[in-house]
N, C-alpha and C positions, 0 to 999 in steps of 0.2 A: 589296413595303418600305413604298412611303408608309405604307402601311393599319398596319402594322407600327412605323414611328418615332414613328406616333399615338399608339400606343398606349404608347406605352416614353416617352412627354414626357409621357402624364397623371398617372402611375404613378409616376413621378420626382416628382411636384411633391405625388404623391396620399401617397406615403408617405416625404418626409422624404429621396427621394435624392441626388446628387451633384449631381447635374446643376444648374445654372444656368445664366441664358441674363447674366445682368449682377450682375455677380460686383462687390463690392465691399470690402476691406480696413477689419476696425473697429481700430485703430491707437491706444491712449488714452484712449479713448471708454468711458464705460461703459453706452449704447445702442445701437441703432439704428430707422433705420422703415424698412419693408419695403412696397412695394405690392404688392398682389395682387388680380389680378383674377379673378369667379369668373364661369361660362357656365354658365345654366343653363337649362334647354330647351335648343329646338335654334334656326336660324334659316337656312332655305336658302335663301335673299336674300345673306343675306355670303358672300361669296365665300371667307372669310377663317375662316367657321367650324370652330372645331378641335374639333368633340364630335360632325361627321359623316363617316362613312369613304369616302374616296371611291367611284365607283362608284354605291351606296347609291340607294335609289328614294326614298328621304328629298330628295333634292337635285332630284327635281322637281316642278316648281314651276313649271304651265304655263294658259296661258286662252285657248279656242279656243271655238266656235262649235261648238252638241252637234244645230243643225236645218238642215238642208241644201238647197238646192230646187237641180235643173237642170229646161230646159226646152228649147224651140224659137220660133226666131224667126217669126215672122207675116215679117216680110221676106226671110225666105229660103226660103218657102215652106214651112216646116216642116224642111228640109233641115239646118238648124245645129243645135246643141243647144253654148247658153252656162249664167251662172250668175250669179249676185250673185260680187262677192265678200266671202269667208271669210277671216277672221286668225289669225290663232298667236301668241299672246308667249310668250314665256321669260321668267317672272319671276326664274327659279333663279341662284345665285351661280357655278354650270357653266354649259358647252354641253350642250348636248339633241342627241339623233339621234332623227330621227322618224320612224318605220317604219308601210310599211301591210302589216297585219298577217290579216283577212280583209274582202272585199269581196262581199254577199249581192244574193240577189234574193228578196225577198219576198214579196213580189207581183207581178201582171205579168210584161213577159216584155222583153227588149233583142231579138228575133230581129228587129226591121224597125231596130234600128242596128248600122251600121256599123262608128265608132267613138268611144269615149270615152274619156276622159280623166282626171283630176286633174293641175293642174301649181301650181307656184310655184316661186321664188327663192329658194335657200337662203342661209348666210350672208354670202356671198362675190360676191351677186347674178347666180349662175349660177342657169339654170332647170330645174329638173325635175323630173319628172313618172312620174307610175305609169298603167299602160293598166286599166282599169277592166274594157273587152270581153271582152281574155286575163289576167286577171287573175294575179298569179303575184305571190306576197308578196316583201318585202322593204326596201329603205329608200326613200326618201320623200326628205326629207332632214333639215339640220345647221343649228342656229341658234345664236347663240355666246349667250353669259351678260345678263345684267340691265346689269354692265356696257360689252356689245358687244367685251367680250373671247372670246375660243377659249382662247388660252393666260394661263393667269390671270395666271402671268407676268410674261411677256415681253410679250404685246398692250399696246395703248397703249386706254386707254375711248374703244367708240363705232367701232375699229376693224375690226368684223364687224356686221351685224346680226341683231337680236335676236327681230324682229318680221318674220314674212311676208304676203302676203297669198297666195292661191290661190284655184284655181275648177273649173269645170268645163267640158270645153270636148268636141265631138262630131259626130259624122255620122249620119245614118238614113239607111234604101235607098230609090232611087226617091222613088215622091210618094206611099208609102205614107199617112204621115201627111198631106198635106194635103185630105185628106174625112175622115180617122178620129183619133180623139182617146181618148188611154190612158192613165192612171196607174199607174205602178210604185214599187214599195217599196223601200228599198233596207237595209241595215247598214255600213255604213266604217269598219271596227275599223286605230287610231291607237293602235302600241304607241312607247313615250314609256323612251329612256336616255342616264343622267345619263352627261360624259364624266368625263374626270380634270378635276385641274387641267391638263395639260398642256392639252387639249384631246382626248386618243383613248381609244380604250375605256378602261376598265377591266378588264384581266384577271382571269377567277375565281381 
């Protein structure tokens, strides 16, 4: 319904329909001034942008690190896996759902790794994680829009997180890496879904 309503509003203005938001009666005057706003192109950082359909990929505007590493620590005799902190920032005027689509082993092996996961906090500061060792595709976390709102119409600014940090963690088997070094390479594919103005997924 929101998509249809948006289209009707645009059509009404473009084709001189009777729809009017600021109606004024001109009585006894020979002229009237009309304020006209033009929206050319699109700005997905503006939560009130009128020319992007709800749920469209055009809303997606995310900044993230695209080269990550994880490693074992000497202090744990290489039994503990950790990583630097990495950041994901939502620059969009809509909230975004981030899912882990694929995690592949491109070279090397995780045979001697017991556990491996990626973890971060979502818009409500709740910790979310994805198991990368026994990987199953699914939702990772949700971030609010660039004003800190999940529901654009009812939330106050900065009531939710628009940015998160995530990291890798895990454990290795026995003492295997105490005397052995191994490099592995992987591809983690994240998928992004623009949420609707109310902070919920938009029905197809």
